[in-house]
RONUMAR-26444 format. One line per 10 residues: number of its first residue (from 1); for each residue x, y, z of N, C-alpha, C. Coordinates in steps of 0.2 Angstrom, whole numbers. Example, Ala and Ser with C-alpha at 12.3 -4.5 7.8 and 13.67 -1.06 7.14 Angstrom:
% residues 2
1	66/-28/39/62/-22/39/66/-16/39; 64/-11/35/68/-5/36/64/0/39 $
% end
This chain:
% residues 149
1	64/96/115/63/98/109/56/99/108; 53/105/105/46/106/104/44/101/98; 38/99/99/35/95/93/33/100/87; 35/98/81/33/102/75/26/102/75; 23/108/72/16/109/71/14/104/65; 8/102/66/5/97/61/3/101/55; 5/99/49/4/102/43/0/97/39; -4/100/34/-8/96/30/-3/93/25; -5/87/23/-1/83/18/-1/87/11; 4/87/8/5/90/1/1/86/-4 $
11	-3/89/-8/-7/85/-13/-2/84/-19; -1/78/-21/2/77/-28/-2/72/-32; -2/74/-38/-5/69/-43/0/65/-46; -2/58/-47/3/54/-50/0/51/-56; 5/50/-61/4/47/-67/4/40/-67; 1/36/-71/1/29/-71/8/26/-71; 12/29/-74/19/26/-74/22/26/-67; 21/31/-63/23/31/-57/20/26/-52; 14/25/-53/10/20/-49/13/13/-51; 14/12/-57/16/5/-59/24/4/-56 $
21	28/9/-57/35/8/-55/35/8/-47; 31/11/-44/31/11/-37/28/4/-34; 24/1/-38/21/-5/-36/26/-11/-37; 29/-10/-42/33/-16/-44/41/-16/-42; 43/-10/-39/49/-10/-36/49/-8/-29; 53/-11/-25/53/-9/-18/58/-4/-16; 62/-1/-22/67/4/-21/65/9/-26; 68/15/-26/67/20/-30/62/26/-28; 62/31/-32/58/37/-30/50/35/-30; 48/32/-35/41/30/-36/38/27/-30 $
31	42/22/-28/40/18/-22/40/22/-16; 45/26/-15/45/31/-9/39/36/-9; 37/38/-15/31/42/-15/25/39/-13; 24/32/-14/19/28/-12/19/28/-4; 25/27/-2/26/26/6/24/33/9; 26/38/6/25/45/9/17/46/9; 14/44/4/7/44/4/3/39/9; 6/34/10/3/29/15/4/32/22; 10/35/24/11/38/30/8/45/31; 5/47/26/1/54/27/5/60/26 $
41	11/60/23/15/66/22/13/69/15; 11/64/10/8/67/4/1/65/3; -3/69/0/-10/67/-2/-10/65/-9; -11/58/-10/-10/56/-17/-17/57/-21; -16/60/-26/-22/61/-31/-21/57/-37; -25/53/-39/-25/48/-44/-30/50/-50; -28/52/-56/-33/53/-61/-36/47/-62; -43/47/-63/-47/41/-65/-44/38/-71; -42/42/-76/-39/38/-82/-33/35/-80; -29/37/-76/-23/33/-74/-24/27/-70 $
51	-30/27/-66/-32/21/-63/-34/15/-68; -38/18/-73/-40/13/-78/-34/11/-82; -29/15/-83/-23/13/-87/-19/8/-83; -18/9/-77/-14/4/-73/-18/-3/-73; -24/-3/-72/-28/-9/-72/-27/-13/-78; -28/-9/-84/-27/-12/-90/-20/-15/-92; -15/-11/-90/-8/-13/-92/-6/-19/-87; -8/-18/-81/-6/-24/-77/-10/-30/-79; -16/-30/-80/-20/-36/-82/-17/-39/-89; -15/-35/-93/-12/-37/-100/-5/-40/-99 $
61	-1/-37/-95/6/-38/-95/9/-42/-88; 5/-40/-83/8/-43/-76/1/-44/-72; -3/-49/-74/-9/-50/-70/-8/-52/-63; -2/-55/-61/-1/-56/-54/0/-50/-50; 1/-44/-53/2/-38/-49/-5/-34/-48; -10/-36/-51/-16/-33/-51/-19/-33/-43; -18/-38/-40/-20/-38/-32/-16/-33/-28; -10/-32/-30/-5/-27/-27/-8/-20/-28; -11/-18/-34/-13/-12/-35/-20/-11/-32; -24/-16/-32/-31/-15/-28/-29/-14/-21 $
71	-24/-18/-18/-23/-17/-11/-20/-10/-9; -16/-7/-14/-14/0/-13/-20/5/-13; -25/4/-17/-31/8/-17/-35/7/-11; -35/1/-8/-38/0/-1/-34/3/5; -28/2/4/-24/3/10/-21/10/11; -20/14/5/-17/20/5/-23/25/4; -23/31/8/-28/36/7/-27/39/0; -31/38/-5/-30/41/-11/-36/45/-13; -36/50/-17/-42/53/-20/-41/52/-28; -46/48/-30/-47/47/-37/-51/53/-40 $
81	-48/56/-45/-51/62/-47/-53/61/-55; -60/63/-56/-62/63/-63/-62/71/-65; -59/73/-70/-59/80/-72/-65/82/-76; -67/88/-75/-73/91/-78/-71/93/-85; -76/94/-89/-74/97/-96/-70/104/-95; -71/108/-90/-67/114/-89/-60/112/-88; -59/107/-84/-52/105/-82/-49/103/-88; -52/99/-92/-49/96/-99/-47/102/-103; -52/107/-104/-50/113/-108/-44/117/-105; -43/117/-99/-37/120/-96/-31/117/-97 $
91	-31/110/-98/-26/106/-99/-24/105/-106; -28/107/-111/-28/105/-118/-21/107/-121; -19/113/-119/-12/115/-122/-6/113/-118; -7/109/-113/-2/107/-108/0/100/-108; -3/96/-113/-2/89/-113/-3/86/-120; 0/81/-121/-1/77/-128/-9/76/-127; -12/75/-133/-19/74/-133/-22/68/-129; -18/63/-130/-21/57/-126/-20/58/-118; -15/62/-116/-14/63/-109/-17/69/-106; -21/72/-110/-25/78/-107/-29/76/-101 $
101	-33/70/-101/-37/69/-95/-33/68/-89; -27/65/-90/-22/64/-84/-20/71/-81; -18/76/-85/-16/82/-82/-22/86/-80; -27/85/-83/-34/89/-81/-36/87/-74; -34/81/-72/-36/78/-65/-32/82/-60; -26/83/-62/-21/87/-57/-24/94/-56; -25/97/-62/-28/104/-62/-34/104/-58; -39/100/-59/-46/100/-56/-45/99/-49; -41/94/-47/-40/93/-40/-36/98/-36; -33/103/-39/-29/108/-36/-22/105/-33 $
111	-20/100/-36/-13/97/-34/-8/102/-37; -3/105/-33/2/109/-36/7/105/-40; 8/98/-39/13/94/-42/10/89/-46; 12/87/-52/10/81/-56/17/78/-57; 17/71/-55/23/67/-55/22/62/-60; 27/62/-65/27/57/-70/35/56/-72; 36/50/-75/42/48/-78/42/51/-85; 37/53/-88/36/54/-95/35/62/-96; 40/66/-94/39/73/-94/39/76/-101; 40/72/-106/40/75/-113/33/76/-115 $
121	28/73/-112/21/73/-114/17/78/-110; 20/82/-105/17/86/-101/21/93/-100; 17/98/-99/20/105/-98/17/108/-91; 21/111/-88/19/115/-82/14/120/-84; 9/122/-80/5/127/-81/-2/126/-77; -6/131/-77/-13/131/-73/-12/129/-66; -6/131/-63/-5/130/-56/-2/123/-54; 0/120/-59/2/113/-58/10/113/-61; 14/110/-57/21/109/-60/22/102/-61; 25/101/-67/26/94/-69/34/92/-67 $
131	34/86/-63/41/84/-60/42/77/-61; 48/75/-61/49/68/-60/49/65/-53; 48/59/-52/48/56/-45/54/58/-41; 60/58/-44/66/59/-40/66/67/-38; 63/71/-42/63/78/-40/59/79/-34; 53/76/-34/48/76/-28/52/74/-22; 55/68/-22/59/66/-17/64/70/-14; 68/73/-19/73/78/-17/70/84/-13; 64/86/-16/61/92/-13/58/90/-6; 55/84/-5/52/82/1/58/81/6 $
141	64/79/4/69/79/9/71/86/12; 70/91/7/71/98/10/66/100/14; 59/98/13/54/100/17/55/97/24; 57/91/24/57/87/31/64/90/34; 69/92/31/75/94/34/74/101/37; 68/105/35/67/111/38/63/111/44; 60/105/46/56/104/52/60/105/58; 58/108/63/61/108/69/67/113/70; 67/117/64/73/122/64/70/128/67 $
% end
């Protein structure tokens, strides 16, 4: 069997809720996304605002989980992205006002997918498709299933 060609990891931008769910559960789609990032099949883009949000929420509600998050940031190749004012303008009509910096990071980083459990606060556009974690995992199964055919 011929070895499949090396492809670049798919860039995906993660919302804070996906990061927290993936850290706190060893099962489920959010955790699987973190694993796919760790092994290099996905390139994880984290909005700077989401990193701040995760740290704040864990510190307030689950301080024992803060070291898990810091270890994730050290062990898994992630790109923390701070959106520009132009990115924020492009995201302005696609997210609830408080969530604009989150989606703006996906737009600015060029991530074609933004993964969140809270799809009511975001709309697809500007080259970014908003999906739930389970949807990404289902699509990833399809990508992997097509390898070697």
